[in-house]
C-alpha positions, 0 to 999 in steps of 0.5 A: 518505553513503558511495558505494554500489558496484553492478554495471554492469547495475544501474547502467545499469538505474537510470539508464534508469529515472531518465531515463524518470522525468525524474529524476536517479538519487539523486532517483529512488532517493529517490522509490522509497524513499518509495514503498516506505515508503508500501507498507510502511505500507499493508501494516501497516495492511491486516494490522491491519485484517484482524486487527481485522475478523476478530475477532467480538468487535471487530466486535460491539463496533464495531456496538454502539457505532456501529451495524451495517451496514444491509442492502441492499434485495433487488430484481429487479436483480442485478449482471451 
């Protein structure tokens, strides 16, 4: 892989962050890249979840297949 050129401030920041994590800069950047990939996957999954659960026809089909949510009993206790 080709070397990256970055300004001194960014380099120093990355070195400090890596040192705080007990990692080399390349290992720290690899860890950050993996975390960002996970975040992107979670964001995509959340968007799909919201789209699917926001569609009444999809929710009705799910409820028909698997049963809808049970209603919680209404008692005297309320959340504080």
